[in-house]
Structures are given as structure tokens and as C-alpha cells.
C-alpha positions as CSV (number, residue, x, y, z in Angstrom):
1,X,0.0,0.0,0.0
2,X,3.0,2.3,-0.3
3,X,2.3,5.3,-2.4
4,X,-1.4,5.5,-1.5
5,X,-2.6,8.7,0.0
6,X,-4.7,8.9,3.1
7,X,-7.9,9.2,1.1
8,X,-7.0,6.3,-1.1
9,X,-6.1,4.2,2.0
10,X,-9.4,5.1,3.6
11,X,-11.2,4.1,0.4
12,X,-9.5,0.6,0.5
13,X,-10.5,0.1,4.1
14,X,-14.0,1.4,3.7
15,X,-14.4,-0.8,0.6
16,X,-13.3,-3.9,2.5
17,X,-15.9,-3.1,5.2
18,X,-18.6,-2.5,2.6
19,X,-17.7,-5.8,0.9
20,X,-18.2,-7.6,4.2
21,X,-21.6,-5.9,4.8
22,X,-22.8,-6.8,1.3
23,X,-21.8,-10.4,1.8
24,X,-23.6,-10.6,5.1
25,X,-26.8,-9.1,3.6
26,X,-26.6,-11.6,0.8
27,X,-26.7,-14.4,3.4
28,X,-29.6,-13.0,5.3
29,X,-31.3,-10.4,3.1
30,X,-34.2,-9.7,5.5
31,X,-32.3,-9.0,8.7
32,X,-33.0,-5.3,9.5
33,X,-29.8,-4.9,11.5
34,X,-27.7,-6.2,8.7
35,X,-29.5,-4.0,6.2
36,X,-29.0,-1.0,8.4
37,X,-25.3,-1.7,8.7
38,X,-25.0,-1.9,4.9
39,X,-26.8,1.4,4.6
40,X,-24.3,3.0,7.0
41,X,-21.4,1.5,5.0
42,X,-22.8,3.0,1.8
43,X,-23.2,6.4,3.6
44,X,-19.6,6.2,4.8
45,X,-18.4,5.5,1.2
46,X,-20.5,8.4,0.0
47,X,-19.1,10.7,2.5
48,X,-15.5,9.7,1.6
49,X,-16.3,10.1,-2.1
50,X,-17.5,13.7,-1.4
51,X,-14.3,14.4,0.5
52,X,-12.3,13.0,-2.5
53,X,-14.4,15.3,-4.8
54,X,-16.0,12.3,-6.6
55,X,-19.5,13.6,-6.7
56,X,-21.1,11.1,-9.0
57,X,-19.7,8.2,-7.0
58,X,-20.8,9.8,-3.8
59,X,-24.4,10.2,-5.1
60,X,-24.4,6.5,-6.2
61,X,-23.5,5.4,-2.7
62,X,-26.0,7.7,-1.1
63,X,-28.7,6.4,-3.5
64,X,-27.9,2.8,-2.4
65,X,-28.2,3.8,1.2
66,X,-31.5,5.6,0.5
67,X,-32.9,2.5,-1.2
68,X,-32.1,0.4,1.9
69,X,-33.5,3.0,4.2
70,X,-36.7,3.0,2.0
71,X,-36.9,-0.7,2.3
72,X,-36.4,-0.6,6.1
73,X,-39.0,2.1,6.5
74,X,-41.5,-0.2,4.7
75,X,-40.4,-3.3,6.7
76,X,-40.6,-1.4,10.0
77,X,-43.2,1.3,9.6
78,X,-43.8,1.6,13.3
79,X,-40.2,2.2,14.1
80,X,-39.5,6.0,14.2
81,X,-35.7,5.4,14.0
82,X,-36.2,3.7,10.6
83,X,-38.1,6.7,9.4
84,X,-35.4,9.0,10.8
85,X,-32.7,6.9,8.9
86,X,-34.7,7.5,5.8
87,X,-34.8,11.2,6.5
88,X,-31.0,11.3,6.8
89,X,-30.6,9.4,3.6
90,X,-33.0,11.7,1.8
91,X,-31.1,14.7,3.2
92,X,-27.9,13.4,1.8
93,X,-29.4,13.3,-1.7
94,X,-29.7,17.1,-1.3
95,X,-32.3,17.8,-4.0
96,X,-35.6,19.7,-3.4
97,X,-37.9,16.7,-3.8
98,X,-35.8,14.5,-1.4
99,X,-35.6,17.3,1.2
100,X,-39.3,18.1,1.0
101,X,-40.1,14.4,1.5
102,X,-37.7,14.3,4.5
103,X,-39.4,17.3,6.0
104,X,-42.8,15.7,5.6
105,X,-41.7,12.5,7.4
106,X,-40.2,14.5,10.3
107,X,-43.3,16.7,10.6
108,X,-45.5,13.6,10.6
109,X,-43.4,11.9,13.3
110,X,-43.5,15.1,15.3
111,X,-47.4,15.4,15.0
112,X,-47.6,11.7,16.2
113,X,-45.2,12.6,19.0
114,X,-42.9,9.8,17.9
115,X,-39.9,12.1,17.2
116,X,-37.2,11.8,19.8
117,X,-36.1,15.0,21.5
118,X,-32.6,14.8,19.9
119,X,-34.2,14.6,16.5
120,X,-36.4,17.7,16.8
121,X,-33.6,19.9,15.5
122,X,-33.6,18.0,12.2
123,X,-36.8,19.8,11.2
124,X,-35.1,23.1,11.3
125,X,-32.0,21.7,9.6
126,X,-34.0,20.4,6.7
127,X,-35.9,23.7,6.4
128,X,-32.6,25.5,6.4
129,X,-31.3,23.2,3.6
130,X,-34.4,23.8,1.6
131,X,-34.1,27.6,2.0
132,X,-30.4,27.5,0.8
133,X,-31.3,25.6,-2.3
134,X,-31.1,27.5,-5.6
135,X,-33.9,26.8,-8.0
């Protein structure tokens, strides 16, 4: 691994972790905990790709994470944390439609009093992101 920069080294390690998570989900595709871990791995790769200024690759990883979060929100509709995970994935997408959907989910959870106190600030955060978007 000599000659690899820190970002490239991180990419190698994150990819190994992602490969393991993908293999585990292949073995047990309906395990919510394994799916959530895979979603987290995709987000980490997306974050790293953003740092490395690989926008298209970052978006592809964020989309994969969002797809899993969507699946979990359907599998576990009563679990507020699954809905909040979906909100976070939608926020990472960063487009107006995704942010509007994220805001609606948070507002619904808040109306139902299922939003945890530590998640209340996410409503203002999504509203701020929407306000900052250029049309």
C-alpha cells in the first residue's frame, strides 16, 4: 500500500468493510440490523467520495443507502428510527424533492409525538437546507 494517500487508503479500508456488509446481507437479506449496517457503510463511502471530490460516485453510494432506508421504513413502519434513517438518507441526496419528503416525514413523526427530542432539530435543519437551495 505504499504510495497510497490517506484518502485512497481510507477508500481501500471502507471498501473492505462494505464488501463484508454486502456479503452478510446476501446471506440474510431480510435482517434489518444487517441492512441498516449496509446502509451505514454506503453512507460512509458516499461521505468519503465527497471528500475526495468524486460527486457522482458519492451520489451513487447515497442512493444505495437511501434505497435500503426506504426498504427498512416499509419493513418497519412503526419504528421511528427507521423513518429518521430514511430522512437522513433523503437529506444526503440534497435535491428539493428529497428534502421536501424528508421534512414531511419529520413533521408527521412530530405530530404523532414519535420524534425523539434529539431529532427535533432535524426539522429546522431540513428547512434550512431547503431555504439554501437554488432553484
